[in-house]
LUMSEDREN-737519 format. One line per field, with one value per atom (N, C-alpha, C, O): x negated, y, z negated; residue in one letter; atom name. Coordinates in pm, whole numbers, plus 50000, padded with zeros to 5 digits. Layout:
BEGIN
xx <- (X/...)
yy <- (Y/...)
zz <- (Z/...)
code <- (A/...)
site <- (CA/...)
//
This chain:
BEGIN
xx <- (69621/69531/69596/69655/69585/69640/69571/69450/69650/69597/69495/69406/69505/69407/69270/69169/69267/69138/69080/68959/69165/69119/69061/68961/69127/69078/68943/68853/68927/68802/68690/68578/68723/68623/68580/68462/68674/68644/68556/68459/68584/68503/68362/68265/68350/68217/68139/68017/68202/68139/68084/67973/68164/68124/68007/67907/68019/67914/67782/67674/67789/67664/67590/67470/67653/67591/67533/67457/67572/67532/67380/67321/67316/67172/67095/67016/67117/67046/66986/67041/66871/66810/66896/66960/66897/66972/66895/66952/66765/66680/66561/66528/66496/66370/66262/66275/66154/66048/65916/65812/65919/65799/65730/65608/65811/65754/65739/65696/65775/65765/65624/65556/65577/65441/65434/65449/65410/65408/65294/65309/65180/65069/65101/65060/65172/65213/65308/65298/65398/65492/65418/65439/65327/65254/65156/65126/65107/65014/65078/65009/65209/65288/65350/65453/65293/65339/65487/65561/65528/65668/65764/65867/65730/65817/65820/65927/65703/65702/65770/65833/65757/65821/65970/66038/66024/66172/66218/66324/66140/66180/66182/66278/66078/66070/66174/66221/66210/66318/66451/66534/66468/66587/66584/66684/66472/66459/66490/66555/66447/66467/66604/66637/66684/66816/66807/66898/66696/66676/66724/66736/66751/66796/66880/66880/66952/67031/66944/66833/66993/66918/66965/67084/66869/66910/66960/66940/67026/67077/66959/66965/66854/66734/66675/66643/66662/66607/66699/66652/66829/66922/66909/66910/66897/66882/66751/66745/66644/66511/66509/66446/66573/66582/66652/66606/66761/66834/66739/66726/66676/66594/66468/66431/66405/66290/66326/66253/66440/66488/66506/66459/66570/66593/66461/66444/66369/66235/66165/66106/66172/66100/66170/66103/66302/66380/66361/66348/66358/66349/66212/66193/66112/65970/65959/65881/66040/66036/66073/66015/66166/66211/66261/66238/66329/66386/66300/66343/66177/66087/66015/65990/65984/65896/65757/65734/65659/65521/65466/65394/65501/65455/65514/65444/65639/65703/65637/65618/65603/65535/65404/65370/65327/65200/65220/65144/65324/65349/65391/65354/65469/65509/65384/65371/65297/65174/65088/65025/65084/65006/65069/64997/65199/65264/65231/65198/65238/65204/65061/65031/64971/64829/64802/64732/64857/64837/64890/64826/65005/65065/64972/64959/64910/64823/64688/64627/64642/64509/64516/64417/64630/64640/64734/64855/64684/64765/64872/64979/64841/64936/65064/65174/65047/65162/65238/65361/65172/65241/65314/65428/65252/65320/65439/65543/65427/65537/65651/65768/65619/65725/65798/65917/65724/65782/65837/65939/65769/65807/65842/65911/65798/65821/65720/65723)
yy <- (81536/81607/81742/81808/81778/81903/82021/82018/82122/82237/82315/82376/82314/82385/82323/82392/82187/82120/82140/82155/82139/82163/82303/82322/82401/82538/82548/82613/82485/82488/82422/82472/82311/82236/82325/82329/82396/82477/82592/82622/82658/82767/82719/82788/82601/82550/82517/82538/82467/82438/82565/82566/82671/82801/82858/82900/82858/82913/82835/82894/82708/82631/82668/82641/82730/82770/82914/82951/82992/83131/83147/83235/83062/83077/82968/82896/82955/82854/82924/83019/82870/82922/82880/82775/82962/82936/82849/82762/82872/82805/82744/82774/82655/82595/82667/82685/82708/82785/82708/82770/82579/82498/82523/82524/82544/82564/82710/82740/82802/82943/82991/82964/83060/83112/83255/83352/83265/83396/83485/83606/83422/83498/83555/83667/83482/83534/83651/83749/83646/83757/83881/83991/83860/83975/84033/84153/83945/83987/84059/84116/84055/84120/84248/84239/84364/84488/84516/84559/84495/84522/84431/84476/84302/84204/84232/84230/84258/84277/84412/84423/84512/84639/84623/84674/84547/84526/84447/84476/84350/84269/84357/84354/84434/84516/84630/84672/84680/84776/84709/84771/84585/84507/84493/84519/84454/84430/84560/84556/84672/84803/84861/84971/84790/84839/84968/85050/84984/85097/85070/85163/84948/84910/84784/84711/84765/84645/84521/84526/84410/84287/84190/84180/84119/84002/83897/83908/83794/83689/83623/83600/83596/83532/83619/83568/83752/83843/83856/83871/83850/83861/83738/83748/83621/83499/83500/83460/83545/83548/83652/83628/83761/83861/83801/83819/83731/83664/83562/83558/83482/83374/83430/83378/83531/83589/83643/83622/83712/83761/83643/83648/83541/83421/83360/83324/83349/83293/83374/83318/83503/83591/83589/83583/83593/83594/83464/83465/83351/83220/83166/83050/83249/83202/83079/82988/83077/82976/82838/82737/82838/82713/82609/82490/82651/82552/82541/82484/82592/82584/82449/82379/82419/82306/82351/82472/82260/82303/82395/82491/82366/82451/82590/82687/82604/82732/82811/82932/82743/82811/82866/82979/82789/82837/82959/83055/82956/83071/83194/83305/83176/83292/83352/83474/83269/83316/83386/83487/83337/83399/83537/83634/83546/83674/83774/83889/83732/83822/83869/83988/83772/83802/83899/83999/83872/83963/84103/84202/84112/84243/84321/84442/84255/84323/84361/84463/84273/84299/84397/84465/84406/84486/84604/84584/84727/84839/84870/84922/84837/84867/84781/84829/84654/84565/84609/84611/84645/84690/84821/84838/84911/85034/85013/85075/84927/84895/84834/84866/84747/84679/84778/84765/84877/84967/85096/85147/85149/85281/85288/85380/85199/85206/85277/85293)
zz <- (14362/14271/14235/14320/14116/14066/14143/14168/14178/14252/14173/14232/14040/13958/13971/13981/13971/13984/14124/14141/14220/14358/14374/14443/14310/14313/14245/14298/14128/14057/14139/14147/14199/14283/14400/14435/14461/14575/14528/14597/14418/14370/14337/14367/14275/14244/14370/14374/14471/14594/14661/14716/14655/14715/14635/14692/14504/14419/14433/14424/14455/14472/14595/14603/14692/14814/14816/14905/14714/14711/14697/14759/14616/14590/14663/14602/14793/14870/14992/15049/15027/15150/15266/15262/15370/15488/15587/15653/15595/15690/15623/15508/15699/15657/15737/15858/15668/15736/15750/15771/15739/15758/15891/15899/15994/16129/16168/16279/16078/16110/16101/16002/16202/16206/16154/16228/16026/15963/16017/16028/16050/16102/16237/16268/16318/16453/16435/16510/16341/16317/16273/16325/16174/16118/16222/16222/16310/16411/16531/16616/16534/16642/16585/16518/16607/16546/16578/16489/16699/16734/16657/16606/16650/16580/16430/16368/16373/16227/16190/16085/16279/16251/16247/16158/16350/16357/16231/16176/16186/16075/15947/15870/15927/15805/15809/15704/15926/15932/15889/15822/15927/15884/15733/15666/15682/15531/15457/15352/15508/15438/15472/15428/15549/15594/15676/15676/15746/15833/15977/16057/16009/16146/16133/16034/16243/16249/16254/16307/16200/16193/16300/16329/16360/16439/16344/16224/16396/16313/16237/16116/16312/16254/16141/16034/16166/16066/15946/15834/15968/15857/15767/15644/15831/15753/15680/15564/15743/15683/15569/15466/15586/15479/15360/15247/15378/15268/15201/15079/15284/15233/15160/15055/15213/15153/15013/14916/15005/14875/14780/14666/14823/14743/14698/14581/14790/14757/14651/14559/14662/14567/14431/14328/14429/14302/14225/14103/14296/14230/14223/14187/14256/14263/14349/14320/14457/14557/14501/14540/14410/14343/14443/14422/14548/14646/14767/14868/14762/14878/14889/14791/15013/15036/15004/14994/14986/14962/15071/15043/15194/15305/15300/15331/15262/15246/15133/15145/15025/14910/14960/14927/15039/15092/15181/15174/15264/15354/15279/15316/15173/15093/15023/15014/14975/14910/15017/14986/15137/15247/15279/15301/15281/15305/15198/15228/15073/14962/14972/14959/14996/15002/15119/15101/15237/15352/15323/15360/15258/15227/15132/15147/15037/14944/15007/14974/15101/15160/15275/15303/15343/15461/15435/15438/15410/15378/15485/15454/15610/15716/15701/15725/15661/15643/15519/15522/15414/15293/15319/15275/15389/15428/15513/15491/15611/15700/15621/15644/15529/15446/15356/15330/15307/15210/15271/15226/15371/15423/15570/15612/15645/15786/15850/15972)
code <- (M/M/M/M/D/D/D/D/S/S/S/S/K/K/K/K/Y/Y/Y/Y/L/L/L/L/T/T/T/T/V/V/V/V/L/L/L/L/T/T/T/T/I/I/I/I/L/L/L/L/A/A/A/A/V/V/V/V/L/L/L/L/S/S/S/S/Q/Q/Q/Q/I/I/I/I/H/H/H/H/C/C/C/C/K/K/K/K/I/I/I/I/R/R/R/R/N/N/N/N/Y/Y/Y/Y/D/D/D/D/D/D/D/D/F/F/F/F/D/D/D/D/I/I/I/I/E/E/E/E/A/A/A/A/M/M/M/M/L/L/L/L/G/G/G/G/N/N/N/N/P/P/P/P/S/S/S/S/R/R/R/R/S/S/S/S/K/K/K/K/K/K/K/K/F/F/F/F/F/F/F/F/E/E/E/E/C/C/C/C/V/V/V/V/R/R/R/R/N/N/N/N/D/D/D/D/A/A/A/A/A/A/A/A/C/C/C/C/T/T/T/T/I/I/I/I/E/E/E/E/D/D/D/D/K/K/K/K/D/D/D/D/M/M/M/M/K/K/K/K/H/H/H/H/D/D/D/D/L/L/L/L/T/T/T/T/E/E/E/E/M/M/M/M/L/L/L/L/V/V/V/V/T/T/T/T/S/S/S/S/C/C/C/C/A/A/A/A/D/D/D/D/C/C/C/C/T/T/T/T/P/P/P/P/L/L/L/L/E/E/E/E/K/K/K/K/N/N/N/N/K/K/K/K/L/L/L/L/Q/Q/Q/Q/S/S/S/S/L/L/L/L/K/K/K/K/R/R/R/R/R/R/R/R/A/A/A/A/M/M/M/M/E/E/E/E/D/D/D/D/P/P/P/P/A/A/A/A/I/I/I/I/L/L/L/L/S/S/S/S/L/L/L/L/A/A/A/A/L/L/L/L/N/N/N/N/G/G/G/G)
site <- (N/CA/C/O/N/CA/C/O/N/CA/C/O/N/CA/C/O/N/CA/C/O/N/CA/C/O/N/CA/C/O/N/CA/C/O/N/CA/C/O/N/CA/C/O/N/CA/C/O/N/CA/C/O/N/CA/C/O/N/CA/C/O/N/CA/C/O/N/CA/C/O/N/CA/C/O/N/CA/C/O/N/CA/C/O/N/CA/C/O/N/CA/C/O/N/CA/C/O/N/CA/C/O/N/CA/C/O/N/CA/C/O/N/CA/C/O/N/CA/C/O/N/CA/C/O/N/CA/C/O/N/CA/C/O/N/CA/C/O/N/CA/C/O/N/CA/C/O/N/CA/C/O/N/CA/C/O/N/CA/C/O/N/CA/C/O/N/CA/C/O/N/CA/C/O/N/CA/C/O/N/CA/C/O/N/CA/C/O/N/CA/C/O/N/CA/C/O/N/CA/C/O/N/CA/C/O/N/CA/C/O/N/CA/C/O/N/CA/C/O/N/CA/C/O/N/CA/C/O/N/CA/C/O/N/CA/C/O/N/CA/C/O/N/CA/C/O/N/CA/C/O/N/CA/C/O/N/CA/C/O/N/CA/C/O/N/CA/C/O/N/CA/C/O/N/CA/C/O/N/CA/C/O/N/CA/C/O/N/CA/C/O/N/CA/C/O/N/CA/C/O/N/CA/C/O/N/CA/C/O/N/CA/C/O/N/CA/C/O/N/CA/C/O/N/CA/C/O/N/CA/C/O/N/CA/C/O/N/CA/C/O/N/CA/C/O/N/CA/C/O/N/CA/C/O/N/CA/C/O/N/CA/C/O/N/CA/C/O/N/CA/C/O/N/CA/C/O/N/CA/C/O/N/CA/C/O/N/CA/C/O/N/CA/C/O/N/CA/C/O/N/CA/C/O/N/CA/C/O/N/CA/C/O/N/CA/C/O/N/CA/C/O/N/CA/C/O/N/CA/C/O/N/CA/C/O/N/CA/C/O/N/CA/C/O/N/CA/C/O/N/CA/C/O/N/CA/C/O/N/CA/C/O)
//
């Protein structure tokens, strides 16, 4: 195979992975995270780049951004429900919204 074609195929393979979720969140308990002030504080500090991220938080930060930008295009139905729940909780609970935005 010509090296030009191999290079193009490699680039396409890499680009196809750029806009993909890293994890599946069907089993993730968003209510448990939001109900744990220490855990949610650490996560939102990671999201705001105010603190170092755990590997899980870094992946979730990436995926949450992807979910919001694409309107959850690659989400499972359960993930879409969880994202809506997160948005609703953030709007209903000023403490969560403040934590997410300001720390």
